[in-house]
Backbone as CSV, one residue per row, in Angstrom:
resi,resn,N_x,N_y,N_z,CA_x,CA_y,CA_z,C_x,C_y,C_z
1,UNK,192.785,112.234,104.616,193.586,112.041,103.544,194.339,110.662,104.021
2,UNK,194.783,109.978,102.959,195.677,108.888,103.172,196.989,109.438,102.630
3,UNK,198.065,109.031,103.382,199.473,109.209,103.018,200.139,108.047,102.792
4,UNK,200.925,107.969,101.643,201.905,106.825,101.135,202.965,107.234,100.663
5,UNK,204.077,106.586,100.943,205.309,106.873,100.512,205.317,106.356,99.003
6,UNK,206.356,107.110,98.407,206.486,106.695,96.866,206.619,105.271,96.414
7,UNK,207.373,104.605,97.205,207.587,103.165,96.999,206.132,102.176,97.089
8,UNK,205.591,102.702,98.141,204.170,102.117,98.371,203.273,102.280,97.304
9,UNK,203.177,103.611,96.901,202.421,104.186,95.589,202.442,103.289,94.223
10,UNK,203.894,103.324,94.146,204.393,103.067,92.687,204.167,101.326,92.741
11,UNK,204.397,100.795,94.118,204.349,99.162,93.956,203.039,98.609,94.022
12,UNK,201.954,99.412,94.030,200.765,98.936,94.167,199.883,99.445,92.981
13,UNK,198.422,98.859,92.664,197.792,99.385,91.712,196.383,99.686,92.291
14,UNK,195.944,101.040,91.944,194.609,101.558,92.483,193.519,100.872,91.762
15,UNK,192.550,100.587,92.715,191.346,100.015,92.113,190.500,101.067,91.152
16,UNK,190.753,102.379,91.537,190.209,103.469,90.729,191.273,104.330,90.281
17,UNK,190.787,104.728,89.128,191.597,105.729,88.045,192.119,106.740,89.008
18,UNK,193.273,107.200,88.783,193.563,108.572,89.643,193.868,109.836,88.968
19,UNK,193.347,110.958,89.552,193.796,112.249,88.980,194.724,112.845,89.884
20,UNK,195.893,113.076,89.551,197.035,113.617,90.381,197.486,114.944,89.767
21,UNK,198.229,115.569,90.951,199.117,116.740,90.522,200.448,116.676,91.172
22,UNK,201.521,116.952,90.761,202.964,116.866,91.233,203.597,118.225,91.493
23,UNK,204.003,118.374,92.694,205.031,119.475,92.992,205.586,119.573,94.384
24,UNK,206.087,120.440,94.717,206.528,120.781,96.131,205.541,121.339,96.990
25,UNK,204.724,122.089,96.446,203.448,122.738,97.285,203.968,123.307,98.286
26,UNK,205.000,124.077,98.223,205.640,124.889,99.553,204.689,125.970,99.677
27,UNK,203.902,126.240,100.883,203.079,127.138,101.301,201.600,127.203,100.720
28,UNK,201.320,126.169,99.912,200.170,126.018,99.258,199.450,127.369,98.718
29,UNK,200.214,127.913,97.670,199.657,129.250,97.410,198.431,129.095,96.332
30,UNK,198.031,130.212,96.051,196.768,130.371,95.102,197.189,129.345,93.939
31,UNK,198.289,129.429,93.295,198.470,128.615,91.966,198.434,127.141,92.553
32,UNK,198.981,126.742,93.586,198.904,125.269,93.954,197.279,124.913,94.297
33,UNK,196.689,125.699,94.708,195.346,125.635,95.032,194.422,125.201,93.711
34,UNK,194.861,126.139,92.848,194.172,125.956,91.429,194.198,124.428,90.835
35,UNK,195.633,124.118,90.980,196.034,122.701,90.595,195.212,121.697,91.208
36,UNK,195.151,121.869,92.545,194.570,120.741,93.581,192.814,120.912,92.985
37,UNK,192.387,122.178,92.945,191.004,122.148,92.449,190.589,121.372,91.211
38,UNK,191.413,121.552,90.206,191.110,120.958,89.024,191.313,119.302,89.106
39,UNK,192.169,118.823,89.917,192.163,117.370,90.227,191.095,116.951,90.984
40,UNK,190.448,117.922,91.862,189.276,117.536,92.686,188.141,117.443,91.916
41,UNK,188.400,118.257,90.899,186.929,118.112,89.785,186.758,116.832,89.044
42,UNK,187.771,116.213,89.029,187.709,114.911,88.365,186.979,113.558,89.144
43,UNK,186.810,114.210,90.656,185.878,113.151,91.393,184.408,113.225,91.125
44,UNK,183.640,112.307,91.359,184.069,110.778,91.921,184.561,109.818,90.876
45,UNK,184.582,110.204,89.411,185.221,109.409,88.506,186.472,108.645,88.946
46,UNK,187.320,109.890,89.273,188.724,109.382,89.715,188.934,109.810,91.041
47,UNK,190.178,109.118,91.742,190.512,109.332,93.132,191.511,110.550,92.985
48,UNK,191.447,111.580,93.783,192.329,112.722,93.887,193.399,112.244,94.653
49,UNK,194.764,112.959,94.043,196.000,112.581,94.655,196.902,114.071,94.446
50,UNK,197.711,114.169,95.462,198.748,114.940,95.470,200.200,114.328,95.509
51,UNK,201.312,114.353,94.687,202.557,113.755,94.746,203.319,114.988,95.150
52,UNK,204.155,114.757,96.145,204.746,115.929,96.632,206.084,115.217,97.288
53,UNK,207.003,116.122,98.029,208.032,115.734,98.667,208.335,116.014,100.037
54,UNK,208.840,115.109,100.583,209.144,115.216,102.193,210.168,116.334,102.558
55,UNK,211.054,116.418,101.554,212.065,117.508,101.644,212.046,118.244,100.447
56,UNK,212.205,119.709,100.284,212.475,120.333,99.240,213.502,120.111,98.392
57,UNK,213.125,119.609,97.058,214.491,119.144,96.240,215.682,119.917,96.303
58,UNK,215.121,121.445,96.450,216.372,122.669,96.110,217.103,122.404,97.597
59,UNK,216.487,122.084,98.628,217.219,121.777,99.942,218.352,120.627,99.812
60,UNK,218.068,119.757,98.965,218.852,118.616,98.765,219.845,118.919,97.830
61,UNK,219.635,119.462,96.696,220.389,119.572,95.475,221.327,121.065,95.661
62,UNK,220.620,122.110,96.023,221.213,123.498,96.249,221.105,124.007,97.655
63,UNK,221.672,123.179,98.661,221.397,123.601,100.222,222.178,125.052,100.126
64,UNK,223.345,125.482,99.789,223.972,126.587,99.957,223.225,128.029,99.680
65,UNK,222.141,127.775,98.637,221.480,128.662,98.109,219.946,128.844,98.521
66,UNK,219.629,127.763,99.135,218.167,127.716,99.454,217.911,128.575,100.649
67,UNK,216.808,129.105,100.382,216.425,130.293,101.227,215.547,129.827,102.414
68,UNK,215.006,128.626,102.381,214.154,128.063,103.408,212.614,127.747,102.976
69,UNK,212.008,127.011,103.889,210.614,126.657,103.615,209.654,127.469,104.078
70,UNK,208.396,127.379,103.458,207.184,128.321,103.924,206.516,127.410,104.803
71,UNK,206.529,126.221,104.611,206.027,124.906,105.555,206.717,124.058,106.227
72,UNK,206.609,123.699,107.230,207.059,122.183,107.962,206.330,121.223,107.285
73,UNK,206.878,120.177,107.152,206.112,118.925,106.720,205.017,118.594,107.374
74,UNK,204.683,118.836,108.625,203.382,118.692,109.252,202.499,119.801,108.734
75,UNK,202.886,120.963,108.644,202.071,121.948,108.089,201.337,121.633,106.646
76,UNK,202.298,121.154,105.718,202.243,120.777,104.458,201.090,119.705,104.438
77,UNK,200.997,118.513,105.065,200.178,117.557,105.340,198.881,118.098,105.847
78,UNK,198.818,118.826,106.780,197.828,119.498,107.332,197.005,120.261,106.583
79,UNK,197.713,121.321,105.603,196.946,122.103,104.632,196.454,121.363,103.504
80,UNK,197.196,120.165,102.987,196.621,119.461,101.971,195.523,118.671,102.251
81,UNK,195.662,118.079,103.619,194.214,117.406,103.970,193.082,118.237,104.049
82,UNK,193.318,119.596,104.396,192.156,120.588,104.284,191.440,120.819,103.055
83,UNK,192.071,120.766,102.038,191.780,120.831,100.749,190.690,119.688,100.220
84,UNK,190.727,118.513,100.969,189.759,117.501,100.526,190.518,116.472,99.584
85,UNK,191.715,116.718,99.246,192.318,115.687,98.593,192.306,114.177,99.166
86,UNK,192.200,113.152,98.451,192.114,111.731,99.046,193.242,111.205,99.505
87,UNK,194.600,111.390,98.578,195.474,110.561,98.869,196.816,111.808,98.547
88,UNK,197.830,111.410,99.448,198.919,112.288,99.448,200.101,111.129,99.330
89,UNK,201.015,111.392,98.335,202.141,110.493,97.990,203.355,111.345,98.400
90,UNK,204.295,110.868,99.299,205.456,111.592,99.629,206.493,110.808,99.106
91,UNK,207.309,111.638,98.104,208.653,111.150,97.677,209.755,111.555,98.629
92,UNK,210.648,110.799,98.964,211.747,111.078,99.902,213.070,111.496,98.952
93,UNK,212.950,112.732,98.330,213.740,113.153,97.077,215.379,112.902,97.617
94,UNK,216.038,112.451,96.637,217.693,112.083,96.777,218.276,112.375,95.629
95,UNK,219.351,112.544,95.329,220.234,112.798,93.847,219.757,111.793,93.008
96,UNK,219.762,110.531,93.661,219.414,109.223,92.610,218.230,109.295,92.282
97,UNK,217.193,109.766,92.855,215.841,109.844,92.515,215.835,110.869,91.253
98,UNK,216.515,111.868,91.560,216.692,113.148,90.475,217.161,112.479,89.090
99,UNK,217.768,111.360,89.125,218.523,111.064,87.914,217.817,110.368,86.919
100,UNK,216.294,110.025,87.419,215.522,109.201,86.470,214.977,110.265,85.369
101,UNK,214.476,109.784,84.327,214.013,110.763,83.236,212.602,110.972,83.575
102,UNK,212.255,112.037,82.863,210.792,112.486,82.974,209.533,111.387,82.262
103,UNK,210.227,110.726,81.345,209.468,109.517,80.871,209.390,108.497,81.838
104,UNK,210.236,108.003,82.658,210.388,107.070,83.532,209.358,107.430,84.804
105,UNK,209.409,108.863,85.034,208.564,109.432,86.215,207.176,109.107,85.891
106,UNK,206.714,109.460,84.656,205.562,109.501,84.085,205.114,108.122,84.001
107,UNK,205.800,107.141,83.660,205.576,105.704,83.347,205.118,105.127,84.740
108,UNK,205.967,105.696,85.902,205.899,105.039,87.061,204.207,105.370,87.553
109,UNK,203.976,106.719,87.457,202.713,107.276,87.765,201.507,106.504,87.034
110,UNK,201.724,106.277,85.822,200.883,105.547,85.109,200.697,104.155,85.439
111,UNK,201.636,103.602,85.743,201.601,102.142,86.418,200.954,102.067,87.772
112,UNK,200.977,103.336,88.432,199.969,103.187,89.767,198.653,103.512,89.603
113,UNK,198.449,103.832,88.512,196.916,104.178,88.271,196.607,105.498,87.754
114,UNK,197.567,106.361,87.733,197.228,107.858,87.233,196.977,108.093,85.748
115,UNK,195.584,108.589,85.401,195.092,108.618,84.308,194.912,110.294,83.830
116,UNK,194.931,110.916,84.803,194.904,112.446,84.665,195.855,113.113,85.586
117,UNK,196.765,113.843,84.886,197.824,114.762,85.585,197.663,116.048,85.367
118,UNK,197.522,116.921,86.226,197.264,118.256,86.137,198.685,119.103,86.704
119,UNK,199.391,119.869,85.698,200.461,120.688,86.164,200.609,122.051,85.680
120,UNK,201.200,122.777,86.129,201.652,124.118,85.382,202.474,124.170,84.185
121,UNK,202.216,125.397,83.682,203.113,125.529,82.084,204.552,125.501,82.579
122,UNK,205.189,125.956,83.674,206.588,125.898,84.000,206.954,124.764,84.599
123,UNK,206.357,123.666,84.742,206.404,122.467,85.503,207.586,121.679,84.554
124,UNK,208.727,121.108,85.365,209.607,120.515,84.629,210.124,119.484,85.686
125,UNK,210.526,118.294,85.169,210.961,117.107,85.999,212.109,116.248,85.192
126,UNK,212.515,115.298,85.644,213.487,114.317,85.134,214.738,114.833,85.240
127,UNK,215.956,114.092,85.014,217.175,114.496,85.098,217.603,115.795,84.774
128,UNK,218.167,116.575,85.559,218.545,118.025,84.928,217.510,118.666,84.645
129,UNK,216.148,118.307,85.042,214.892,119.011,84.823,214.836,119.201,83.329
130,UNK,215.157,118.028,82.570,214.970,118.115,80.969,213.762,117.978,80.442
131,UNK,212.647,117.659,81.109,211.406,117.180,80.717,210.407,118.452,80.950
132,UNK,209.897,119.221,80.043,209.192,120.392,80.197,207.354,119.752,80.422
133,UNK,206.597,120.625,80.729,205.177,120.560,80.534,204.811,119.862,79.237
134,UNK,205.147,120.543,78.298,204.719,120.061,76.989,205.329,118.819,76.691
135,UNK,206.517,118.278,77.017,206.895,117.207,76.774,206.202,116.083,77.680
136,UNK,205.915,116.255,78.877,205.045,115.224,79.537,203.646,115.052,78.859
137,UNK,203.152,116.311,78.410,201.878,116.170,77.536,201.943,115.030,76.482
138,UNK,203.004,115.280,75.546,203.319,114.436,74.528,203.414,113.036,74.893
139,UNK,204.209,112.762,75.919,204.463,111.497,76.395,203.313,110.858,77.027
140,UNK,202.230,111.530,77.577,201.219,110.962,77.979,200.332,110.412,77.173
141,UNK,200.233,111.394,76.012,199.259,110.833,74.857,199.632,109.282,74.491
142,UNK,200.947,108.966,74.727,201.476,107.727,74.091,201.220,106.474,75.134
143,UNK,200.981,106.826,76.382,200.749,105.780,77.559,199.372,105.936,78.025
144,UNK,198.592,106.934,77.615,197.200,106.926,78.103,196.957,107.643,79.298
145,UNK,197.893,108.775,79.601,197.602,109.425,80.787,197.336,111.056,80.056
146,UNK,196.090,111.659,80.544,195.671,112.890,79.930,196.465,113.893,80.734
147,UNK,197.529,114.852,80.207,198.167,115.918,80.922,197.594,117.028,80.520
148,UNK,196.897,117.781,81.629,196.358,119.063,81.554,197.294,119.924,82.063
149,UNK,197.483,121.011,81.364,198.587,122.419,81.521,197.639,123.230,82.012
150,UNK,197.687,123.749,83.256,196.667,124.928,83.732,197.485,126.239,83.643
151,UNK,196.856,127.158,83.230,197.530,128.461,83.206,197.708,128.994,84.619
152,UNK,198.846,129.658,84.777,199.188,130.004,86.217,198.240,131.114,86.685
153,UNK,198.125,131.180,87.878,197.445,132.279,88.807,198.419,133.616,88.515
154,UNK,198.045,134.580,88.554,198.970,135.831,88.103,198.753,136.991,89.381
155,UNK,199.727,137.309,89.808,199.589,138.612,90.721,200.483,139.552,90.437
156,UNK,200.040,140.994,90.102,200.770,141.900,89.529,201.482,141.611,88.252
157,UNK,201.025,140.982,87.527,201.474,140.794,86.206,202.441,139.699,86.018
158,UNK,202.503,138.955,87.352,203.582,137.780,87.037,203.149,136.559,88.034
159,UNK,203.465,135.406,87.584,202.719,134.091,88.120,203.191,134.240,89.565
160,UNK,202.113,133.506,90.404,202.323,133.256,91.762,203.229,132.184,91.885
161,UNK,204.205,132.209,92.640,205.076,131.061,93.042,205.437,131.045,94.443
162,UNK,206.026,130.024,94.955,206.625,129.793,96.382,207.828,130.876,96.313
163,UNK,208.613,130.847,95.389,209.907,131.716,95.189,209.299,133.386,95.695
164,UNK,208.329,133.845,95.048,208.001,134.978,95.017,207.163,135.334,96.595
165,UNK,206.581,134.359,97.105,205.984,134.366,98.467,207.302,134.337,99.660
166,UNK,208.229,133.578,99.261,209.370,133.594,100.092,210.140,134.929,100.135
167,UNK,210.331,135.360,99.013,210.846,136.631,98.773,210.003,137.664,99.742
168,UNK,208.879,137.851,99.490,207.919,138.637,99.884,208.086,138.748,101.739
169,UNK,208.042,137.575,102.134,208.077,137.289,103.532,209.465,137.807,104.073
170,UNK,210.527,137.288,103.337,211.951,137.779,103.882,212.035,139.202,103.998
171,UNK,211.281,139.869,102.924,211.417,141.396,102.823,210.554,142.013,103.792
172,UNK,209.637,141.316,104.405,208.627,141.996,105.428,207.119,142.453,104.653
173,UNK,207.132,141.931,103.384,205.940,142.207,102.711,204.752,141.291,102.964
174,UNK,204.301,141.427,104.062,203.436,140.325,104.563,202.133,140.861,103.699
175,UNK,201.577,141.824,103.322,200.466,141.842,102.714,200.474,141.268,101.274
176,UNK,201.630,141.308,100.574,201.929,140.702,99.285,201.987,139.227,99.373
177,UNK,202.560,138.663,100.431,202.602,137.381,100.649,201.131,136.915,101.103
178,UNK,200.504,137.533,101.784,199.186,137.109,102.025,198.218,137.150,100.748
179,UNK,198.215,138.007,99.876,197.624,138.067,98.626,198.003,136.858,97.740
180,UNK,199.239,136.382,97.590,199.497,135.342,96.914,199.205,133.809,97.501
181,UNK,199.140,133.883,98.960,198.829,132.497,99.760,197.355,132.505,99.647
182,UNK,196.441,133.569,99.630,195.217,133.582,99.772,194.841,133.563,101.410
183,UNK,195.802,133.702,102.248,195.564,133.871,103.847,196.723,134.217,104.372
184,UNK,196.795,134.575,105.560,197.981,135.205,106.384,199.038,134.007,106.407
185,UNK,200.188,134.497,106.506,201.422,133.674,106.401,201.484,132.951,108.052
186,UNK,201.358,131.777,107.918,201.320,130.940,109.415,202.575,130.085,109.622
187,UNK,203.105,130.015,110.936,203.834,129.123,111.268,203.620,128.432,112.181
188,UNK,204.180,127.143,112.894,203.780,126.336,113.880,205.029,126.415,114.771
189,UNK,204.784,126.501,116.101,205.758,126.471,117.429,205.381,125.163,118.023
190,UNK,206.308,124.516,118.705,206.173,123.665,119.542,206.315,124.061,120.942
191,UNK,205.677,123.715,121.998,205.665,123.971,123.461,207.108,123.601,123.943
192,UNK,207.551,122.549,123.319,208.871,121.933,123.807,210.010,122.976,123.671
193,UNK,209.828,123.981,122.466,210.890,124.782,122.282,210.793,126.001,123.064
194,UNK,209.885,126.164,124.089,209.724,127.374,124.780,210.561,127.546,125.911
195,UNK,210.835,128.804,126.206,211.520,129.316,127.443,211.274,130.540,127.832
196,UNK,211.166,131.020,128.778,210.942,132.339,129.782,212.299,133.249,129.564
197,UNK,211.852,134.474,129.236,213.147,135.316,129.132,212.602,136.911,129.423
198,UNK,213.466,137.559,129.868,212.909,139.060,130.086,212.854,139.717,128.875
199,UNK,212.039,140.568,128.980,211.688,141.400,127.614,212.550,142.474,127.178
200,UNK,212.382,143.019,126.077,213.296,143.921,125.479,212.874,145.396,125.964
201,UNK,212.210,145.599,126.807,211.657,146.853,127.373,210.221,147.358,126.746
202,UNK,209.847,146.577,125.610,208.803,147.040,125.060,207.450,146.057,125.301
203,UNK,207.778,144.774,125.442,206.625,143.624,125.534,206.592,143.222,126.962
204,UNK,207.667,143.681,127.822,207.590,143.129,129.177,207.984,141.787,129.202
205,UNK,207.730,140.731,130.404,208.155,139.720,130.395,207.638,138.951,129.188
206,UNK,208.475,137.746,128.590,208.302,137.174,127.338,208.535,135.673,127.580
207,UNK,207.877,134.957,126.689,207.985,133.672,126.691,208.233,133.280,125.054
208,UNK,209.525,132.671,124.910,210.132,132.623,123.648,210.093,131.209,123.109
209,UNK,210.007,131.068,121.757,210.027,129.764,121.161,211.077,129.677,120.332
210,UNK,212.009,128.861,120.238,212.817,128.439,119.026,212.429,128.244,117.847
211,UNK,212.362,128.866,116.696,211.528,128.300,115.722,212.228,127.380,114.765
212,UNK,211.804,126.715,113.869,212.267,125.946,112.670,213.342,126.654,112.098
213,UNK,214.537,126.577,112.053,215.603,127.217,111.261,215.320,127.024,109.581
214,UNK,214.372,125.870,109.195,214.422,125.828,107.996,213.088,126.654,107.272
215,UNK,212.358,127.134,108.388,211.213,127.796,107.886,211.501,129.282,108.027
216,UNK,211.064,130.227,106.933,211.422,131.298,106.744,210.525,132.155,107.618
217,UNK,211.120,133.465,108.017,210.341,134.303,108.812,210.574,135.929,108.330
218,UNK,209.693,136.776,108.629,210.048,138.036,108.168,211.097,138.622,108.966
219,UNK,211.689,139.852,108.819,212.837,140.612,109.281,212.580,140.782,110.781
220,UNK,213.536,140.939,111.581,213.519,141.177,113.161,212.460,142.362,113.349
221,UNK,211.633,142.296,114.385,210.700,143.385,114.639,209.700,142.848,115.520
222,UNK,208.866,143.689,115.944,207.600,143.430,116.572,206.487,143.523,115.709
223,UNK,205.505,142.153,115.838,204.491,141.861,114.975,203.132,141.744,115.270
224,UNK,202.075,142.118,114.930,200.666,141.807,115.248,200.738,140.353,114.634
225,UNK,200.133,139.562,115.466,200.051,137.936,115.254,198.573,137.581,115.764
226,UNK,198.276,136.486,114.977,196.947,135.761,115.590,197.590,134.403,116.204
227,UNK,197.181,133.896,117.154,197.888,132.670,117.852,196.743,131.666,118.296
228,UNK,196.902,130.463,117.773,195.767,129.389,118.356,196.506,128.178,118.720
229,UNK,196.117,127.742,119.669,196.448,126.376,120.367,195.626,125.166,119.898
230,UNK,195.848,124.077,120.210,195.054,122.999,119.919,193.653,123.120,120.791
231,UNK,192.484,123.255,120.043,191.348,123.346,120.815,191.090,124.675,121.383
232,UNK,192.048,125.655,121.243,191.894,127.078,122.004,191.370,128.187,121.286
233,UNK,190.748,129.199,121.838,190.096,130.213,121.133,191.334,131.195,120.553
234,UNK,191.193,131.431,119.126,192.283,132.319,118.663,192.305,133.607,119.472
235,UNK,193.765,134.019,119.714,194.096,135.253,120.398,195.021,136.227,119.465
236,UNK,194.666,137.620,119.504,195.220,138.353,118.981,196.309,138.959,119.850
237,UNK,197.581,139.192,119.336,198.669,139.606,120.377,199.825,140.364,119.752
238,UNK,200.915,140.748,120.221,202.043,141.077,119.590,203.167,140.304,119.923
239,UNK,204.238,139.970,118.858,205.212,139.121,119.284,206.481,139.738,118.692
240,UNK,207.508,139.687,119.415,208.776,139.799,118.866,209.443,138.832,118.136
241,UNK,210.096,139.292,116.845,210.860,138.196,116.265,212.256,138.674,116.304
242,UNK,213.323,137.859,117.057,214.634,138.281,117.176,215.601,137.114,117.496
243,UNK,216.662,137.048,116.914,217.823,136.127,117.808,217.396,134.606,117.554
244,UNK,216.836,134.409,116.467,216.377,133.080,116.396,215.086,132.599,116.998
245,UNK,214.583,133.479,117.729,213.335,133.192,118.493,212.007,134.089,117.992
246,UNK,210.903,133.475,118.452,209.399,134.239,118.372,209.089,134.515,119.927
247,UNK,209.017,135.703,120.318,208.562,135.869,121.849,207.400,136.260,122.026
248,UNK,206.620,135.873,122.733,205.098,136.036,122.972,204.842,136.587,124.608
249,UNK,204.009,137.509,124.719,203.953,138.353,126.073,203.000,137.574,126.872
250,UNK,202.596,136.293,126.726,202.020,135.359,127.670,202.013,133.742,126.930
251,UNK,201.698,132.904,128.031,201.751,131.610,127.566,200.309,131.143,127.099
252,UNK,200.472,130.341,126.039,199.445,129.777,125.410,199.539,128.131,125.660
253,UNK,198.666,127.707,126.459,199.126,126.257,126.694,198.586,125.236,125.622
254,UNK,199.496,124.918,124.900,199.118,123.950,123.773,200.319,123.396,123.288
255,UNK,200.307,121.998,123.021,201.448,121.320,122.488,202.291,121.942,121.162
256,UNK,201.003,122.629,120.154,201.545,123.290,119.072,200.857,124.320,118.770
257,UNK,201.493,125.428,118.544,200.853,126.811,118.421,200.743,127.205,117.053
258,UNK,199.616,127.560,116.575,199.652,128.013,115.113,199.743,129.514,115.168
259,UNK,200.657,130.097,114.557,200.989,131.606,114.571,200.723,132.185,113.273
260,UNK,199.816,133.307,113.221,199.594,133.869,111.856,200.270,135.312,112.029
261,UNK,201.110,135.506,111.098,201.659,136.961,111.062,201.173,137.760,110.194
262,UNK,200.544,138.873,110.725,199.780,139.787,110.016,200.594,141.156,109.620
263,UNK,201.264,141.836,110.303,202.100,142.953,109.899,202.953,143.238,110.827
264,UNK,203.976,144.129,110.421,204.900,144.488,111.453,204.464,145.775,112.062
265,UNK,204.673,146.106,113.313,204.250,146.992,114.108,205.412,148.373,114.139
266,UNK,204.877,149.544,113.541,205.932,150.330,113.310,206.516,150.947,114.621
267,UNK,207.990,151.332,114.478,208.657,151.373,115.912,207.946,152.536,116.814
268,UNK,207.541,153.523,116.355,206.781,154.251,117.261,205.501,154.238,117.806
269,UNK,204.877,152.929,117.304,203.714,152.332,117.820,203.939,151.898,119.409
């Protein structure tokens, strides 16, 4: 997958028409996956593309109420690459970027070669989010961009969304989060953040990692997890989440650890 900045993307013209989808894609849940699969279905006639953000716009505009990310940027790029999409465009969102109209945004996409745009029915963009999915479809007809509005993926009667996944994780409902993500919730830990500490009397000696404070975690407690380092065999173990750290009972020798959080262990276990 090729990664370009927004300025690089809109400053050049593609030799092949582009099929794109736009969004934050935090967590890459089932709804996001449906959008990307629709874009991929336009290949090979068009080049597949995801336009997303280096930082969640809600974190920029509403920092005090923002609950946190489901992905680090590295995770997002890794997961997008795994879908097979050919191009990822990263927007470095700022309040100034948010001032442009939806019409301006679509025109810039068109100038860069986008001829097919797939979005959800609740998609909004432009200054004060004043341009709806229906508005974009009408604008697209005028400038030669086919805007496909995909029906949302539903779970328990409501559309799957990053907000619902985030809420489920923060409340410890990992089964619900897994159902909406299509896989267990996963975080990445860096070996550089590791330190050794005495245990809590349950796990014994522990190796603790400071986690990214901008990435959400389930409530404090002991969890069954799966952990995998670069090139290592996946391991199942228990981890303790508390005091801003994830504590493991053993060392996994890898610069980056991929941790799948399955379920909370009952206190009596």
